[in-house]
C-alpha positions in Angstrom: 26.7 13.4 -12.7 28.8 14.4 -15.6 28.3 14.0 -19.4 30.0 10.7 -19.3 27.5 9.0 -17.2 23.7 8.0 -17.6 21.1 6.4 -15.5 20.3 2.9 -16.6 16.8 1.4 -15.8 15.2 -2.2 -15.8 12.4 -3.8 -14.0 14.3 -4.5 -10.8 17.0 -1.7 -10.0 18.5 1.5 -10.9 22.1 1.6 -11.5 24.3 4.7 -12.6 27.0 3.4 -15.3 29.9 4.9 -17.1 29.3 5.0 -20.7 32.7 4.2 -21.9 33.6 1.5 -19.5 30.1 0.2 -18.8 31.0 -0.1 -15.2 28.9 0.6 -12.3 29.3 3.7 -10.5 26.8 3.3 -7.6 25.7 -0.1 -6.0 23.3 -2.1 -7.8 19.9 -2.5 -5.8 17.3 -5.0 -6.7 13.8 -5.4 -5.0 12.2 -8.6 -3.9 8.9 -9.6 -2.0 8.6 -12.9 -0.2 5.6 -14.4 1.0 6.2 -15.7 4.5 4.3 -18.6 6.2 4.7 -19.2 10.1 4.7 -15.9 11.7 2.8 -15.7 14.8 3.4 -12.1 16.1 5.3 -9.0 15.6 8.4 -10.7 17.2 8.6 -13.0 14.3 8.6 -10.4 11.7 11.3 -8.5 13.8 13.4 -11.5 14.0 13.4 -12.0 10.2 14.4 -8.3 9.7 17.1 -8.7 12.2 18.7 -11.9 10.4 18.4 -10.3 7.1 19.9 -7.0 8.2 23.0 -8.8 9.3 23.6 -9.8 5.7 26.1 -7.2 3.9 24.3 -7.6 0.5 21.2 -6.6 2.1 20.3 -2.9 2.0 16.8 -2.5 3.7 14.1 -5.0 4.9 10.5 -4.4 5.8 8.6 -7.3 7.1 4.8 -7.1 7.7 3.4 -9.4 10.2 -0.3 -8.5 8.9 0.5 -9.0 5.4 2.7 -12.0 5.9 5.3 -10.6 3.4 8.8 -9.2 3.4 10.2 -6.7 1.0 13.8 -6.9 0.6 16.2 -4.5 -1.3 19.6 -6.1 -2.0 22.7 -6.2 -4.2 22.0 -8.7 -6.9 25.8 -9.0 -7.6 26.4 -10.5 -4.0 23.3 -12.6 -3.4 20.3 -14.2 -5.3 16.5 -14.6 -4.4 17.2 -18.3 -3.5 19.7 -17.1 -1.1 17.5 -14.8 0.7 14.8 -17.2 0.8 17.0 -19.9 2.2 18.3 -17.3 5.1 14.7 -16.7 6.0 13.8 -20.5 6.0 16.7 -20.9 8.3 15.0 -18.8 10.8 12.1 -21.2 11.1 9.7 -20.0 8.6 8.7 -20.8 5.0 9.7 -18.1 2.4 8.6 -18.0 -1.2 9.3 -15.4 -3.9 6.0 -13.4 -4.4 5.6 -12.1 -7.9 2.5 -10.6 -9.7 2.4 -13.8 -12.0 2.3 -16.0 -8.9 -0.4 -13.7 -7.4 -2.6 -14.1 -10.4 -2.0 -18.0 -10.5 -3.4 -18.3 -7.0 -6.4 -20.5 -6.6 -9.3 -20.4 -4.1 -7.5 -23.1 -2.3 -4.3 -21.3 -2.2 -5.8 -18.0 -1.0 -8.2 -19.5 1.6 -7.4 -20.4 5.2 -6.7 -24.0 5.4 -9.3 -26.2 7.2 -8.8 -25.9 10.9 -8.4 -29.6 11.8 -5.8 -28.8 14.8 -8.3 -26.2 16.2 -11.0 -28.6 15.9 -9.1 -31.1 17.9 -8.2 -28.7 20.6 -11.8 -27.8 21.2 -12.8 -31.7 21.2 -10.3 -32.0 24.1 -11.6 -29.0 25.8 -15.3 -30.0 25.8 -14.9 -32.3 28.9 -13.2 -29.7 30.9 -15.9 -27.1 29.9 -18.6 -29.6 31.0 -16.8 -30.1 34.4 -16.6 -26.4 34.8 -20.2 -26.0 34.0 -21.2 -28.4 36.6 -19.2 -26.4 39.3 -20.9 -23.1 38.0 -24.5 -24.8 38.4 -23.8 -26.5 41.9 -22.8 -29.9 41.0 -19.5 -29.6 42.2 -16.9 -32.0 40.7 -19.4 -34.7 39.6 -19.2 -33.8 35.9 -15.5 -33.4 35.9 -13.7 -36.4 34.2 -11.3 -38.6 36.3 -7.8 -37.0 36.7 -6.2 -39.7 34.6 -8.5 -38.6 31.8 -7.5 -35.1 32.4 -3.9 -35.9 32.2 -4.4 -37.8 29.0 -6.4 -34.9 27.3 -3.9 -32.4 28.5 -0.9 -34.4 27.2 -2.3 -34.8 23.8 -3.0 -31.2 23.5 0.3 -30.0 25.2 2.6 -32.2 23.1 0.4 -33.1 20.1 -1.9 -30.3 19.1 0.1 -27.6 20.4 3.3 -28.7 18.5 3.4 -25.5 16.2 3.7 -23.3 19.3 7.0 -25.3 20.4 8.3 -25.2 16.9 7.7 -21.4 16.7 9.1 -20.9 20.2 12.2 -23.0 19.7 13.0 -21.3 16.3 12.5 -17.8 18.0 14.9 -18.6 20.6 17.5 -19.8 18.0 17.0 -16.5 16.3 17.8 -14.7 19.4 14.6 -12.9 19.6 11.8 -14.4 21.7 8.1 -14.3 20.5 4.7 -14.7 22.0 4.8 -18.5 21.6 7.7 -18.5 24.1 5.4 -17.1 26.7 2.6 -19.5 25.9 4.9 -22.7 25.9 6.6 -21.5 29.1 3.1 -20.8 30.8 1.5 -24.2 29.7 4.3 -26.5 30.0 4.6 -25.1 33.6 0.9 -25.8 34.2 1.2 -29.3 32.8 4.3 -30.2 34.6 3.0 -28.9 38.1 -0.2 -30.7 37.8 1.2 -33.9 36.7 3.6 -33.7 39.7 0.7 -33.1 42.1 -1.4 -36.0 40.6 1.7 -38.5 40.7 2.7 -37.7 44.2 -0.9 -37.4 45.5 -2.6 -40.3 43.8 -6.1 -39.1 44.5 -5.6 -35.8 43.5 -9.0 -34.3 41.9 -9.6 -31.2 39.6 -10.8 -28.7 42.0 -8.4 -25.9 41.1 -11.0 -23.5 40.4 -12.6 -23.8 43.7 -9.6 -23.9 45.8 -7.9 -20.9 44.2 -11.0 -19.0 44.6 -11.3 -18.0 40.9 -15.3 -18.9 40.7 -16.3 -18.2 44.2 -14.6 -21.6 45.7 -13.2 -21.5 49.1 -10.6 -24.1 48.9 -12.9 -26.5 50.9 -11.4 -29.7 49.5 -8.3 -31.0 51.2 -7.3 -32.9 47.9 -4.3 -31.2 45.9 -5.2 -29.0 43.1 -4.6 -29.9 39.5 -4.6 -27.4 36.8 -4.7 -29.4 33.6 -7.8 -27.5 32.4 -6.0 -24.2 32.5 -3.3 -25.1 30.1 -5.8 -26.7 27.7 -7.8 -23.6 27.8 -5.0 -21.3 27.3 -3.9 -23.2 24.2 -7.2 -23.4 22.7 -8.2 -19.7 23.2 -4.8 -18.6 21.8 -5.1 -20.9 18.8 -8.7 -19.7 18.2 -7.5 -16.0 18.4 -5.0 -16.8 15.8 -7.1 -18.5 13.5 -9.8 -15.6 13.5 -6.7 -13.1 13.1 -5.5 -15.1 10.3 -8.9 -15.1 8.5 -9.5 -11.6 8.9 -6.0 -10.6 7.7 -6.4 -12.8 4.5 -9.8 -12.1 3.6 -11.2 -9.0 5.1 -8.2 -6.6 5.4 -6.5 -7.8 2.1 -7.8 -6.1 -1.0 -5.5 -8.2 -3.2 -7.9 -11.1 -3.4 -10.7 -8.8 -4.3 -8.7 -7.5 -7.0 -7.9 -10.7 -8.4 -11.7 -11.7 -8.3 -12.4 -8.9 -10.9 -11.2 -11.1 -13.8 -13.4 -14.0 -15.0 -12.0 -17.5 -15.0 -13.6 -18.3 -18.5 -13.6 -16.1 -21.6 -15.3 -16.1 -24.8 -12.6 -16.4 -27.6 -13.3 -15.9 -31.2 -12.2 -18.7 -33.5 -10.9 -18.2 -37.0 -14.3 -19.4 -38.4 -15.9 -16.5 -36.5 -17.6 -18.7 -33.8 -16.8 -18.1 -30.1 -15.6 -20.7 -27.6 -15.4 -20.7 -24.0 -11.9 -21.2 -22.7 -9.8 -20.7 -19.5 -8.5 -17.2 -18.9 -5.0 -18.8 -18.3 -5.1 -20.2 -21.8 -5.7 -16.8 -23.5 -2.7 -15.3 -25.5 -1.6 -11.9 -26.6 -3.4 -10.9 -29.9 -6.3 -13.3 -29.2 -9.9 -11.9 -29.9 -12.2 -12.0 -26.9 -15.7 -10.9 -26.4 -17.1 -9.0 -23.4 -20.8 -8.7 -23.1 -23.1 -6.5 -20.9 -22.7 -7.5 -17.3 -19.5 -9.2 -17.8 -15.9 -8.1 -16.9 -13.1 -7.4 -19.4 -10.5 -10.3 -18.8 -7.3 -8.6 -20.0 -5.9 -5.2 -21.4 -6.9 -4.8 -25.0 -8.2 -2.7 -27.9 -11.7 -2.6 -29.1 -11.9 -3.7 -32.5 -15.7 -4.1 -32.9 -18.8 -3.0 -31.1 -19.2 -0.3 -28.5 -20.4 0.0 -25.1 -20.0 1.8 -21.6 -17.4 0.4 -19.1 -16.8 1.2 -15.6 -12.9 1.2 -14.6 -13.3 2.3 -11.1 -11.2 -0.6 -9.8 -8.2 1.4 -11.3 -9.3 5.0 -11.5 -11.5 5.3 -8.5 -14.2 6.9 -10.8 -17.6 5.3 -11.0 -18.7 6.9 -14.1 -19.1 5.1 -17.1 -16.7 5.6 -20.2 -17.8 5.2 -23.7 -15.6 2.7 -25.5 -15.7 2.4 -29.3 -13.4 0.9 -32.0 -9.9 1.8 -31.2 -10.2 2.5 -27.6 -8.3 0.9 -24.9 -9.7 -1.5 -22.5 -8.5 -2.3 -18.9 -8.7 -5.7 -17.4 -11.5 -5.9 -14.7 -13.4 -3.3 -16.2 -17.3 -3.9 -15.9 -19.3 -3.6 -19.2 -22.5 -1.8 -18.1 -23.9 -1.6 -21.6 -23.2 -3.0 -24.9 -20.9 -5.7 -26.3 -17.4 -5.5 -27.3 -14.7 -7.5 -29.2 -11.3 -6.6 -28.1 -7.8 -7.8 -29.1 -5.8 -8.9 -26.2 -2.6 -6.6 -25.6 -1.6 -7.7 -22.2 -2.6 -10.2 -19.6 -2.1 -11.3 -16.3 0.4 -9.4 -14.3 1.4 -7.4 -17.3 -1.9 -5.6 -17.3 -2.8 -2.4 -15.7 -4.5 -4.4 -13.0 -1.4 -6.8 -12.5 0.7 -3.7 -12.0 -1.9 -2.5 -9.4 -1.8 -5.9 -7.6 2.0 -6.0 -7.4 2.1 -2.2 -6.2 -0.4 -2.7 -3.6 1.3 -5.9 -2.4 4.5 -4.1 -2.2 3.0 -1.0 -0.4 1.0 -3.2 2.1 4.2 -5.1 3.2 6.0 -1.9 3.8 6.2 -0.1 7.2 5.2 3.3 8.5 7.5 5.2 10.7 4.8 4.8 13.5 5.4 1.0 13.3 9.1 1.2 14.5 7.7 2.2 17.9 5.9 -1.2 18.2 9.1 -3.0 16.8 11.2 -1.4 19.6 8.7 -2.2 22.3 8.3 -6.1 21.0 12.0 -6.4 20.8 12.3 -6.4 24.6 8.8 -7.2 25.5 9.2 -11.1 26.2 12.4 -10.9 28.5 10.5 -8.1 30.4 7.4 -10.0 30.6 9.2 -13.2 31.8 11.0 -11.2 34.3 7.7 -9.8 35.6 6.2 -13.3 35.8 9.0 -14.4 37.9 8.7 -11.5 40.2 5.1 -12.2 40.4 5.7 -15.8 41.3 8.2 -14.9 43.9 6.2 -12.2 45.6 2.9 -14.0 45.6 4.5 -17.2 47.2 6.4 -15.1 49.8 3.1 -13.3 50.9 0.6 -16.1 50.7 2.7 -19.2 51.2 0.9 -21.0 48.3 3.0 -22.3 45.4 -0.2 -23.0 43.3 -1.6 -19.5 43.6 1.7 -17.9 42.8 2.1 -20.2 39.9 -1.5 -19.2 38.5 -0.5 -15.5 38.8 2.7 -15.8 37.2 1.2 -17.8 34.1 -1.5 -15.4 33.8 1.1 -12.7 33.4 2.7 -14.7 30.8 -0.5 -15.2 28.9 -2.2 -11.7 29.1 1.1 -10.0 28.1 1.1 -11.5 24.5 2.2 -8.5 22.1 0.1 -9.5 19.3 -2.3 -6.7 19.4 0.8 -4.4 19.5 2.2 -5.9 16.4 -0.8 -5.9 14.6 -1.8 -2.3 15.5 0.0 -0.6 12.6 0.1 -3.1 9.7 -3.4 -4.0 10.0 -4.4 -0.3 9.6 -2.0 0.2 6.6 -3.5 -2.8 4.8 -7.0 -1.5 5.2 -5.8 2.1 4.2 -3.9 1.0 1.0 -6.9 -0.9 0.0 -9.3 1.9 0.4 -7.0 4.3 -1.3 -6.7 1.8 -4.3 -10.5 1.8 -4.6 -10.5 5.6 -4.9 -7.7 5.4 -7.6 -4.7 6.2 -5.4 -1.6 4.0 -5.4 0.5 4.8 -2.7 4.2 3.7 -3.2 4.6 2.6 0.5 3.5 3.0 4.0 5.8 5.9 4.7 4.1 7.7 1.7 0.6 7.2 3.0 1.9 8.4 6.5 3.4 11.4 4.9 0.3 12.4 3.1 -1.6 12.3 6.3 0.4 14.9 7.8 0.6 17.5 4.9 -0.6 21.1 5.6 0.2 22.6 2.2 -0.4 21.4 -1.3 1.8 22.9 -4.2 0.1 22.4 -7.7 1.4 22.6 -11.1 -0.7 24.2 -13.7 -0.6 22.5 -17.1 -1.7 18.8 -16.9 -2.6 19.1 -13.2 -5.2 21.8 -12.9 -5.9 21.8 -16.6 -6.6 19.1 -19.0 -3.2 19.1 -20.4 -4.5 19.3 -24.0 -4.0 22.9 -25.1 -4.8 24.3 -28.6 -3.3 27.2 -30.5 -5.6 30.4 -30.1 -3.3 32.9 -31.7 -0.1 33.6 -33.4 2.4 36.3 -34.2 5.2 36.3 -36.9 8.2 38.5 -36.7 8.3 38.6 -40.6 4.6 39.0 -42.0 5.8 37.2 -45.0 6.4 34.0 -43.2 4.0 31.4 -43.6 2.4 30.3 -40.3 2.5 26.6 -41.4 6.1 26.8 -42.2 7.0 28.0 -38.7 4.8 25.3 -37.1 6.4 22.7 -39.1 10.0 23.8 -37.8 8.7 24.0 -34.1 6.8 20.7 -34.3 9.9 19.0 -35.7 11.8 19.8 -32.5 8.9 19.5 -30.2 8.2 16.1 -31.2 11.2 15.1 -28.9 9.7 16.9 -25.8 7.0 15.5 -23.5 5.3 18.8 -22.4 1.9 19.2 -23.1 2.5 22.4 -25.1 4.9 20.4 -27.4 2.3 17.7 -27.8 -0.2 20.4 -29.0 2.2 21.8 -31.6 2.9 18.3 -32.9 -0.7 17.3 -33.1 -1.7 20.6 -34.7 1.1 19.9 -37.3 -0.3 16.3 -37.9 -3.7 17.7 -38.4 -2.5 20.1 -40.9 -0.6 17.2 -42.7 2.9 18.8 -42.3 5.7 16.6 -42.5 8.1 16.8 -39.9 12.0 17.4 -40.5 14.8 15.2 -39.2 16.7 17.0 -36.2 19.8 16.1 -34.5 21.9 17.3 -31.2 18.7 17.5 -29.3 19.1 19.3 -25.9 16.3 19.9 -23.2 16.9 23.2 -21.3 14.7 22.6 -18.0 12.6 25.6 -17.6 13.2 27.3 -20.8 12.7 24.9 -23.8 14.2 22.5 -26.1 16.8 23.1 -29.0 18.0 21.0 -31.9 19.8 21.3 -35.2 17.8 20.8 -38.6 20.1 20.3 -41.5 19.9 23.3 -44.0 18.4 25.6 -41.4 20.8 25.8 -38.2 20.1 25.7 -34.6 16.4 25.9 -33.8 15.2 26.9 -30.4 11.6 26.4 -29.2 10.5 27.6 -25.7 9.9 31.0 -23.8 10.2 34.2 -25.5 13.5 34.9 -23.7 14.9 31.5 -24.7 14.3 32.2 -28.4 15.4 35.9 -28.1 11.9 37.1 -28.9 10.5 40.3 -27.6 6.8 40.4 -28.0 5.0 43.7 -29.2 3.9 45.8 -26.3 0.2 45.8 -27.2 -1.0 42.5 -27.9 -4.6 40.9 -27.9 -5.9 40.0 -24.5 -5.7 36.3 -25.1 -2.0 36.6 -25.0 -2.0 37.6 -21.4 -3.9 34.6 -20.2 -2.5 32.0 -22.7 0.9 30.2 -22.8 3.5 31.4 -25.2 5.8 29.2 -27.4 8.5 31.2 -29.3 10.7 29.9 -32.2 14.0 31.1 -33.3 16.6 29.9 -36.0 20.4 30.6 -35.0 18.9 32.9 -32.3 16.9 35.0 -35.1 13.2 34.9 -33.8 10.7 33.8 -36.1 7.6 34.0 -34.1 5.4 32.7 -31.4 2.2 30.7 -30.8 -0.4 31.5 -27.9 -1.8 28.4 -26.6 -4.8 27.9 -24.0 -5.8 25.1 -22.0 -9.1 24.1 -20.4 -9.6 23.5 -16.8 -10.6 20.0 -15.5 -14.2 20.2 -14.9 -13.9 19.3 -11.2 -10.9 21.5 -10.6 -12.7 24.3 -8.6 -14.5 21.6 -6.6 -11.1 20.0 -5.8 -9.3 23.1 -4.7 -12.3 24.1 -2.4 -12.4 20.6 -0.8 -8.5 21.0 -0.1 -9.1 24.6 1.3 -12.1 23.4 3.4 -10.0 20.6 5.1 -7.4 23.4 6.1 -4.9 22.6 3.4 -2.9 25.8 2.2 -3.0 25.7 -1.6 -0.2 27.2 -3.7 0.2 27.3 -7.5 3.5 27.0 -9.2 4.2 27.1 -12.7 6.7 27.7 -15.5 4.2 29.7 -17.3 4.2 33.4 -17.4 2.8 35.2 -14.4 -0.1 36.9 -16.2 -1.5 33.2 -17.2 -0.8 31.9 -13.7 -2.4 34.8 -11.8 -5.6 34.3 -14.1 -6.0 30.6 -13.2 -5.4 31.3 -9.6 -8.0 33.9 -9.7 -10.5 31.7 -11.2 -9.9 28.9 -8.5 -9.4 31.2 -5.4 -5.8 30.3 -5.0 -4.1 33.1 -2.9 -0.3 32.3 -3.6 0.7 31.7 -7.4 4.2 31.8 -8.7 5.0 32.0 -12.4 8.1 31.6 -14.7 9.2 28.9 -12.1 12.0 26.7 -13.1 12.4 23.3 -11.8 14.9 24.3 -9.6 12.8 27.2 -8.3 10.0 24.9 -7.4 12.1 22.7 -5.4 13.8 25.5 -3.6 10.4 27.1 -2.7 9.2 23.7 -1.4 12.3 23.5 0.7 11.5 27.2 2.1 8.0 26.0 3.1 9.4 22.9 4.8 12.0 25.1 6.8 9.0 27.1 8.1 7.6 24.0 9.4 5.0 23.0 6.7 4.5 19.5 5.6 4.3 19.9 1.8 2.8 17.7 -0.9 3.6 18.4 -4.6 1.3 17.2 -7.5 2.6 17.3 -10.9 2.7 15.3 -14.4 5.8 16.4 -16.2 9.6 16.1 -16.1 10.1 19.5 -14.9 8.0 18.6 -11.8 10.3 15.7 -10.7 12.8 17.7 -8.7 10.0 19.6 -6.6 8.1 16.2 -6.2 11.4 14.6 -4.9 11.9 17.4 -2.5 8.4 17.4 -1.0 7.2 15.4 1.9 4.6 13.6 -0.3 3.9 13.9 -3.8 1.3 13.0 -6.5 1.9 12.1 -10.1 -1.2 12.7 -12.2 -2.9 10.1 -14.3 -0.7 9.7 -17.7 2.2 11.8 -16.1 5.5 11.2 -17.5 7.5 8.2 -16.2 9.9 10.5 -14.6 7.0 12.2 -12.4 5.6 8.8 -11.7 9.1 7.5 -10.6 9.6 10.6 -8.3 6.1 10.5 -6.7 5.2 8.8 -3.6 1.6 8.2 -5.1 0.0 7.8 -8.4 -3.3 9.1 -9.2 -5.0 6.9 -11.6 -8.1 9.1 -12.3 -7.9 12.5 -14.0 -9.8 14.1 -11.3 -7.9 16.6 -8.9 -10.4 15.3 -6.2 -8.2 12.3 -6.0 -5.6 14.4 -4.1 -8.2 15.2 -1.6 -9.3 11.7 -1.2 -5.6 10.6 -0.8 -5.3 13.2 2.1 -8.4 12.3 3.9 -7.7 8.5 3.5 -4.2 8.9 4.8 -5.4 11.1 7.7 -7.9 8.4 8.6 -5.6 5.7 8.5 -3.1 7.5 10.9 -6.0 8.1 13.4 -6.8 4.1 13.0 -3.3 3.5 13.8 -2.9 5.6 16.8 -6.3 4.0 18.0 -4.8 0.6 17.6 -1.7 1.6 19.5 -3.7 2.9 22.4 -5.7 0.0 22.6 -2.8 -2.2 22.5 -0.8 -0.4 25.2 -3.7 0.1 27.5 -4.5 -3.6 27.2 -1.0 -4.6 28.4 -0.8 -1.7 31.0 -4.0 -2.8 32.6 -3.7 -6.6 32.0 -0.5 -7.3 33.4 -1.1 -5.8 36.9 -4.5 -7.2 37.1 -2.8 -10.7 36.2 0.0 -10.3 38.6 -2.3 -9.4 41.6 -4.7 -12.5 40.8 -7.7 -10.8 39.2 -7.4 -12.8 36.1 -6.8 -16.6 35.8 -5.1 -18.1 33.0 -8.2 -18.9 31.1 -9.5 -15.6 31.4 -6.1 -14.1 30.4 -5.9 -16.3 27.3 -9.4 -15.1 26.2 -8.6 -11.5 26.8 -5.5 -11.7 24.9 -7.3 -13.3 21.8 -9.8 -10.6 22.2 -7.4 -7.9 22.2 -5.9 -8.9 18.8 -9.5 -9.3 17.4 -10.5 -5.8 18.6 -7.4 -4.2 16.9 -8.5 -5.9 13.8 -12.0 -5.0 13.9 -11.0 -1.5 14.4 -8.9 -1.6 11.2 -11.7 -3.2 9.2 -13.8 -0.1 10.2 -11.3 1.6 7.9 -12.5 -0.4 4.9 -15.8 1.2 4.9 -14.4 4.7 4.7 -15.8 6.9 1.7 -14.6 10.2 0.4 -16.5 12.8 -1.7 -14.8 11.1 -4.9 -16.6 7.9 -4.2 -19.9 9.5 -3.1 -20.0 11.7 -6.2 -19.2 9.1 -8.4 -22.2 7.0 -7.3 -24.7 9.5 -8.5 -22.8 10.8 -11.5 -24.5 10.5 -15.0 -22.7 8.9 -18.0 -19.2 10.7 -18.4 -19.1 14.0 -20.1 -16.2 16.1 -21.0 -17.5 19.7 -19.7 -14.7 22.0 -19.2 -14.0 25.8 -19.2 -11.4 27.6 -21.4 -8.7 29.3 -19.3 -9.4 32.9 -20.7 
């Protein structure tokens, strides 16, 4: 990019623009999340992706069957959210734009699964058949079975009334060019109903003895009456619908962490009136700048600032740290925080989707709707699954009829193949685990950007760490100084340096500025500001000239050979005017209290830890020695860090980078996975694949362990799903499974995958375990000396 370009950002997309003509240089890219109703299996998700990917204005689509969402990246100059929604609706589904505001506006009725009237009707129709089958099992034969004409009526009501959603979904799927599981169910059950109706109408006294005649329950075909199979179709539809209902409830309530997050804010709050009294009002009626009260045991309703009172608050829902934090006048509060002790009056600064909690809800919603690379395998299989299964069913029918000469037996075998082969479990295997893993990560204060980021974090074997703000608190203080001309006043040099550093974001710059403010030094106006990555910052001050603040080399300063020991283990900031050096300050930082524990945890997990810093080698070596890090690189520019990570990747390593500053962004973008530290710069957080909401380095260890557990869960689910189909289809083809058992097994396969994913929600790491027994928060740190 040359000097005539800049990167312009807004809430929805990034676009590079020519400053003079204000014309785009790269395509505009907007992001949209859609909530989709009506998906029944992974093939439905694949069909939506196929339709949208054909549109030239759509860059990328990821549809989550488990999350019932679609993440769409598109060109806003060529299409609109309304058009995207219309395209999805034309495929037979119902799509609505999903925004953070709409998530917060959901009611219990919106988020709860609708009352299953249709499912209840199915089971009411099924009961007479179950009674008749119970009679056969207990030796009463056909006595308990309803007359065939009653069976016909019940089966017809089910087939063409209560099962209507299956037909709608199947037809929409066929129109979209990608058959789903409902096509298999419809083909199988319609075939059963049609064949049974034909037998009944052509053999008027036909009775329901299919189970006995086909030998499924120990019968030997004693009756000479033609067999009808109405009960098989009804049971298949009832079992499949029951499985879908349980699956839907599990996805929406047990796996989805969003509802849990939304429940953290109270429905009503205490609002202070102008006369000082408090009235209860609905949270939806709260406005920015209102004054609210949060008492012991209650939760903070919005983001805000304490204006009166004090108390201890737990913000573990955002930071993953269960220790209580002291909140006093002037301190910030986060929506959803639990007031463990005390009472607080706070002024609302943000509400709903504008809060940190709202940001987390939207981030989690986006991440859960994304796809891991492992999911592509399931997508490729389900894309060809239904046609292959139909072919197998036809072959099964033909071969069985040829070998046995019995049409009804051949038909039951073929229908069993259709039903048992449903790819639901395969479609749920990856997204169910991703939803659970994302929720666990969020509980530990780790916000993964998407499923690919979580997958990458689970495969890392090397972690590269920045020093300042990552291993250390990021709040260095001046511990010594040296002036070239001893007649120079230290405060005068500090005033010049702070005036320039006020325009930088590095922790060392912040330390100088804060010290100048503490000493009540007025800062100069500066112009022509330029940041030299890895070196420092320069600017002009009227009446003085060009000021350079940064490394000793950058400021043209040669430090005396013999300096106090503190200079060997402290960071140096040098200052010059018109390339004439003035002096330098030595700044030391404190290690975060749990940094040694975090490094030990990573190394204990077999992760190779490397320290890379722009600071001088002596400081970097000292910190590495304290922490037991074998490899430490100092005086690293942003380009050097990125190049070193690329070399590690070339050697076959999967590398993660953790940092918090602008100079860490290139390395974070190069790494396979990257973590932006809490309160890191916007550039660092934009470059990172995950954000750590707590200050503890243990969050990196937690993120890696959670990601690994999620990958294990995905592989287990895929194994279950593949084995289920690999074993189930042959068993059904050879007649070892009748359609009813096949339907029950199909439903059980999906539920088993979901139950395995639910195990992941109980996963705990050392971060959570340690915090549950922690005392009130203290800031015990060690000086890097």
